C-alpha positions as CSV (number, residue, x, y, z in Angstrom):
1,M,6.1,-15.9,21.4
2,Y,5.7,-14.5,18.1
3,H,2.7,-13.4,15.9
4,S,4.0,-12.8,12.4
5,V,7.3,-13.1,10.4
6,R,6.9,-11.2,7.2
7,E,9.1,-12.1,4.1
8,S,9.5,-8.5,3.2
9,G,10.2,-7.1,6.7
10,R,6.7,-5.2,6.6
11,N,4.8,-5.6,9.9
12,D,1.2,-6.2,10.4
13,C,-1.3,-3.6,10.0
14,A,-0.8,-2.3,13.7
15,D,3.0,-2.3,13.0
16,N,3.4,-4.0,16.7
17,Y,3.3,-7.7,16.3
18,G,5.4,-8.7,13.2
19,I,9.1,-8.8,12.6
20,S,11.1,-9.2,9.5
21,R,12.4,-12.6,8.5
22,E,16.0,-11.5,8.6
23,R,15.6,-10.5,12.4
24,F,13.5,-13.7,13.2
25,E,16.3,-15.7,11.5
26,R,18.9,-13.9,13.6
27,H,16.8,-14.8,16.8
28,I,16.8,-18.4,15.9
29,A,20.6,-18.6,14.8
30,S,21.4,-17.1,18.1
31,L,19.3,-19.7,20.0
32,S,21.1,-22.5,18.2
33,Q,24.3,-21.4,19.4
34,R,23.5,-21.4,23.1
35,A,24.7,-24.6,24.8
36,D,22.8,-23.6,27.9
37,V,19.4,-23.6,26.3
38,S,17.3,-26.5,24.8
39,V,14.5,-25.4,22.3
40,V,11.8,-28.0,22.9
41,A,8.2,-28.7,21.9
42,M,5.6,-27.2,24.4
43,A,4.7,-30.7,25.8
44,Q,8.3,-32.0,26.5
45,S,9.2,-32.3,29.8
46,Y,12.0,-30.5,31.4
47,P,15.4,-31.6,30.2
48,Q,17.4,-33.6,32.6
49,D,20.7,-31.8,31.6
50,G,20.0,-28.8,33.5
51,R,19.7,-26.4,30.4
52,S,17.0,-23.7,30.1
53,R,14.0,-24.9,28.1
54,I,12.5,-22.5,25.3
55,A,9.3,-23.3,23.4
56,I,8.7,-21.4,20.2
57,T,5.1,-20.3,19.8
58,F,3.0,-18.1,17.4
59,D,-0.3,-16.6,17.9
60,D,-3.0,-15.9,15.4
61,G,-2.2,-18.5,12.8
62,Y,-0.9,-16.1,10.1
63,R,0.0,-17.8,6.7
64,D,3.5,-16.9,7.2
65,A,3.8,-19.4,9.9
66,L,3.7,-22.1,7.1
67,L,5.6,-20.2,4.4
68,V,8.3,-18.2,6.2
69,V,8.7,-19.7,9.7
70,A,8.4,-23.3,9.1
71,P,11.2,-23.5,6.6
72,I,13.6,-21.5,9.0
73,L,12.8,-23.5,12.1
74,S,13.1,-26.9,10.1
75,K,16.6,-25.8,8.9
76,Y,17.6,-25.4,12.7
77,R,15.4,-28.6,13.6
78,F,13.5,-26.6,16.3
79,P,9.8,-27.6,17.2
80,F,7.3,-24.8,17.3
81,S,3.4,-24.4,18.0
82,V,1.0,-22.2,16.1
83,F,-2.1,-21.1,17.9
84,V,-4.8,-20.5,15.4
85,P,-8.3,-18.7,16.2
86,T,-11.1,-20.8,14.7
87,G,-12.6,-17.5,13.4
88,F,-9.5,-17.2,10.9
89,V,-10.2,-20.6,9.5
90,K,-13.9,-20.2,9.1
91,D,-13.8,-16.9,7.2
92,G,-10.2,-17.1,5.7
93,S,-9.2,-13.7,7.1
94,N,-5.6,-14.8,8.4
95,G,-2.8,-12.9,6.8
């Protein structure tokens, strides 16, 4: 579960929930090399091959989910889910 991945490495205003693009990409590269882990969509049933199942999620619907995260996860062919608070959509306040 992530909140924000910043291009510049600058974290969110509370400096608690964001990570740099470089660190996020290291996380994803590491997952891609694990033979015992399957990265799946949240709705996917448990893999029959006995591997652990991981779903990648993002809370708060920050713009970087589209601009930074999606290209990285597409490169690795990993699905992910974004949970967008409707208030952000209504007033355009997401980062």
